[in-house]
C-alpha positions in Angstrom: 0.1 0.0 -0.1 2.9 2.3 0.7 4.5 1.8 -2.7 1.2 2.0 -4.5 0.2 5.4 -2.7 3.6 7.3 -3.1 3.8 6.2 -6.7 0.2 7.6 -7.4 -0.5 4.6 -9.3 -3.9 4.2 -7.7 -4.3 0.4 -8.1 -6.9 0.1 -5.2 -7.0 -1.6 -1.8 -5.0 -4.7 -1.4 -7.1 -5.7 1.5 -10.7 -4.2 2.6 -9.7 -1.2 4.9 -11.6 0.0 7.9 -12.9 3.6 8.3 -9.9 4.5 10.6 -7.4 2.9 8.0 -8.9 4.9 5.1 -8.6 8.1 7.2 -5.0 7.3 7.9 -4.3 6.6 4.1 -5.8 9.9 3.4 -3.4 11.7 5.8 -0.6 9.6 4.6 -1.3 10.5 0.9 -1.3 14.3 1.7 1.9 13.9 3.8 3.8 11.9 1.1 2.8 14.4 -1.8 4.1 17.2 0.3 7.3 15.5 1.3 7.9 14.4 -2.3 7.2 18.1 -3.7 9.6 19.4 -1.1 12.3 17.0 -2.2 12.0 17.6 -5.9 11.9 21.4 -5.1 15.1 21.0 -3.0 17.0 18.8 -5.8 15.9 21.3 -8.3 17.4 24.3 -6.5 20.5 22.3 -5.7 21.2 21.5 -9.5 20.1 24.6 -10.9 21.6 27.1 -8.3 24.5 29.2 -9.6 26.5 27.8 -6.7 27.0 24.3 -8.3 27.8 25.8 -11.6 30.3 28.0 -9.8 32.0 25.1 -8.0 32.1 23.1 -11.3 33.8 26.2 -12.9 36.4 26.5 -9.9 37.2 22.9 -10.3 37.8 23.1 -13.9 40.0 26.2 -13.4 42.0 24.7 -10.6 42.6 21.6 -13.0 44.0 24.2 -15.8 46.2 26.0 -13.6 47.5 23.4 -11.2 50.4 22.3 -13.6 51.4 25.7 -14.1 54.8 27.1 -12.9 57.0 30.1 -13.6 53.9 31.6 -15.4 52.7 35.0 -15.7 49.4 36.6 -14.3 47.8 39.5 -16.2 45.4 41.2 -13.9 42.9 43.2 -16.3 42.4 42.7 -19.9 41.9 46.4 -21.2 44.1 48.0 -23.7 47.4 47.4 -21.7 46.5 43.8 -20.8 45.8 43.0 -24.2 49.2 44.4 -25.5 51.1 42.6 -22.8 49.3 39.2 -23.6 50.1 39.8 -27.3 53.8 40.1 -26.5 53.7 37.2 -24.1 52.1 35.2 -27.0 54.9 35.9 -29.5 57.4 34.9 -27.1 55.4 31.7 -26.3 55.5 32.6 -22.7 52.8 30.9 -20.5 50.4 33.3 -18.9 46.9 33.4 -17.3 44.6 36.5 -17.5 42.2 37.5 -14.6 39.5 39.6 -15.8 35.9 40.2 -14.3 34.2 41.5 -17.6 32.5 38.7 -19.4 32.4 40.7 -22.8 36.2 41.2 -22.8 36.7 37.4 -22.2 34.2 36.5 -24.8 35.9 38.8 -27.5 39.5 37.5 -26.8 41.7 35.0 -28.4 40.5 31.5 -27.6 44.1 30.2 -26.8 44.3 32.5 -24.0 43.7 31.1 -20.5 41.2 33.2 -18.6 40.1 33.4 -14.9 36.7 35.2 -14.6 37.0 37.1 -11.3 38.2 40.1 -9.3 42.0 40.2 -9.3 41.8 42.0 -5.9 40.4 39.0 -4.4 42.9 36.5 -2.5 41.0 33.4 -3.6 41.1 34.4 -7.4 44.8 35.0 -7.2 45.3 31.7 -5.6 43.1 30.0 -8.1 45.6 31.4 -10.8 48.4 29.4 -8.8 50.1 32.7 -7.8 52.5 31.0 -5.5 54.1 29.1 -8.4 54.0 32.2 -10.6 57.1 34.0 -11.6 55.7 37.2 -12.9 52.6 39.4 -12.3 51.2 42.3 -14.5 48.8 44.7 -12.8 47.1 46.5 -15.8 43.9 47.6 -14.1 42.6 51.2 -15.0 42.4 52.4 -11.4 45.6 53.2 -9.5 43.9 52.2 -6.1 42.9 48.8 -7.5 46.6 48.3 -9.0 47.8 49.3 -5.5 45.7 46.7 -3.6 46.6 43.9 -6.3 50.4 44.6 -5.8 49.9 44.5 -2.0 48.0 41.2 -2.1 50.4 39.4 -4.6 53.4 40.5 -2.7 51.9 38.8 0.5 51.0 35.7 -1.4 54.3 35.4 -3.2 57.4 37.3 -1.8 59.5 36.2 -4.7 57.2 37.3 -7.5 58.3 40.0 -10.1 55.5 42.4 -10.3 55.0 45.2 -13.1 52.2 47.6 -12.4 50.4 50.3 -14.5 50.0 53.7 -13.0 48.1 56.7 -14.2 49.1 59.5 -11.8 52.7 60.3 -11.1 51.8 60.9 -7.6 51.0 57.2 -7.1 54.2 55.8 -8.5 56.2 55.7 -5.3 53.2 54.1 -3.4 53.2 51.3 -5.9 57.0 50.8 -5.5 56.6 50.8 -1.6 53.8 48.4 -1.9 56.0 45.9 -3.6 56.0 46.4 -7.4 59.3 46.0 -9.0 58.5 48.2 -12.2 55.7 50.9 -12.5 54.8 52.0 -16.0 52.8 55.1 -17.0 51.4 54.4 -20.4 50.4 58.0 -21.1 54.0 59.0 -20.5 55.5 56.4 -22.8 53.0 57.2 -25.5 53.8 61.0 -25.5 57.6 60.3 -25.3 57.1 57.9 -28.2 55.4 60.3 -30.4 58.0 63.1 -29.7 60.8 60.7 -30.3 59.4 60.0 -33.8 59.9 63.6 -34.8 63.6 63.9 -33.2 64.9 60.5 -34.0 62.4 58.7 -36.3 64.7 56.1 -37.7 65.8 55.0 -34.3 62.3 54.6 -33.0 61.3 52.8 -36.2 64.0 50.4 -35.6 63.0 49.9 -31.9 59.4 49.3 -33.1 60.4 46.7 -35.5 62.1 44.6 -32.7 59.5 41.8 -32.5 59.0 38.1 -33.2 57.0 38.7 -36.5 58.7 36.9 -39.4 62.0 35.2 -39.5 64.0 38.2 -40.6 62.5 40.4 -37.9 65.1 41.9 -35.5 64.8 41.1 -31.8 66.6 41.9 -28.5 66.8 39.0 -26.4 68.0 38.6 -22.7 69.6 35.5 -21.2 70.4 34.7 -17.6 73.6 33.2 -17.3 72.3 31.1 -14.2 69.7 29.6 -16.6 72.5 28.3 -18.8 74.3 25.0 -18.4 77.4 25.1 -16.2 79.9 24.6 -19.1 79.1 28.4 -20.1 79.9 29.7 -16.7 83.2 31.6 -16.1 83.9 31.6 -19.9 84.5 34.8 -21.9 82.0 36.0 -24.5 84.7 35.4 -27.2 85.1 31.9 -26.1 81.4 31.2 -26.7 81.8 32.4 -30.3 78.0 33.4 -30.4 78.4 35.4 -33.6 80.1 32.6 -35.4 77.7 30.0 -34.3 74.3 31.8 -34.3 74.9 35.0 -36.2 73.8 37.0 -33.1 75.5 40.0 -31.7 76.2 40.6 -27.9 75.1 44.3 -27.3 74.9 44.5 -23.7 75.9 42.7 -20.4 74.4 43.2 -17.0 76.6 42.3 -13.8 75.4 41.0 -10.4 75.0 44.5 -9.1 72.6 45.4 -12.0 75.1 47.8 -13.8 74.5 47.8 -17.6 77.4 47.6 -20.0 76.9 48.4 -23.6 79.0 46.5 -26.3 80.9 44.5 -23.6 84.4 43.6 -24.3 85.2 40.2 -25.8 87.2 39.1 -22.7 84.5 39.7 -20.2 83.7 36.5 -18.1 80.2 35.2 -17.6 79.7 34.8 -13.9 76.7 34.1 -11.9 73.7 36.5 -11.4 74.7 38.2 -14.6 72.8 38.7 -18.0 73.7 38.8 -21.5 71.7 41.0 -24.1 71.8 39.8 -27.7 70.5 41.1 -31.0 69.4 39.0 -33.9 66.5 37.9 -36.0 64.2 35.0 -35.0 66.3 32.4 -36.8 69.4 33.6 -35.0 67.8 33.7 -31.6 66.4 30.1 -32.2 69.9 28.9 -32.9 71.0 30.6 -29.6 68.5 28.8 -27.8 69.4 25.6 -29.2 73.1 26.3 -28.4 72.1 27.1 -24.7 69.6 24.3 -24.6 66.9 26.7 -23.5 64.2 25.2 -25.9 
């Protein structure tokens, strides 16, 4: 009788019921329908609630970022964030974009990894695996938001190299004190670039052409000596025969104290915590990567 009643088949009474039994069955039917309707409602709310979709999205994002290491986080995908992402794509550098505007996300390149959320939120930064990241670009339009991101990121990962956008000169020192390694003012760079096009147009055109577009495009590349195999350590630039083997030119050297030497001498030794800056086209740079076994 219980199964027949709950399933609403209505087959009939299995055995003749007394008046009291029929009264009990009447209340049992009403209670059963109420409990069943409530259960259906709760299950529907659970499966159609935004929370479960949000949990599934977070699980998928964690799976995407779990294996990332030494990657870059781009916070904000406006004009500056898009340009930064395009440059990293050309250099085949792994990065994740944190953006809360769904329209910007939908219009972007499908090969870019996105995390929909607020970069100021600790949980969102942790979702992007910030503790294993190497770089962070804070390209939000508001200086206060950038300051908040820099403070939070520096707290979560003390070794992170942070580049932040700034709109007001007054806030530049604050961002540096908050933990930004580099602060960039796009308006100043744009104005300086336009003025330089009038004063030294050929030089600016040459710098603008430094890219990875095409095999013959010139490009400046920086190599950390610490990242090279030990056989290259404590050897002079001439002993490496970089130009002979790759057709690249060594145009700069930065020592352990950060001092930059333009056109370093051939007898200069490559020590720890130093960097080489070379100039060459895409083919030459690829040969140098192969020589240094960096690919």
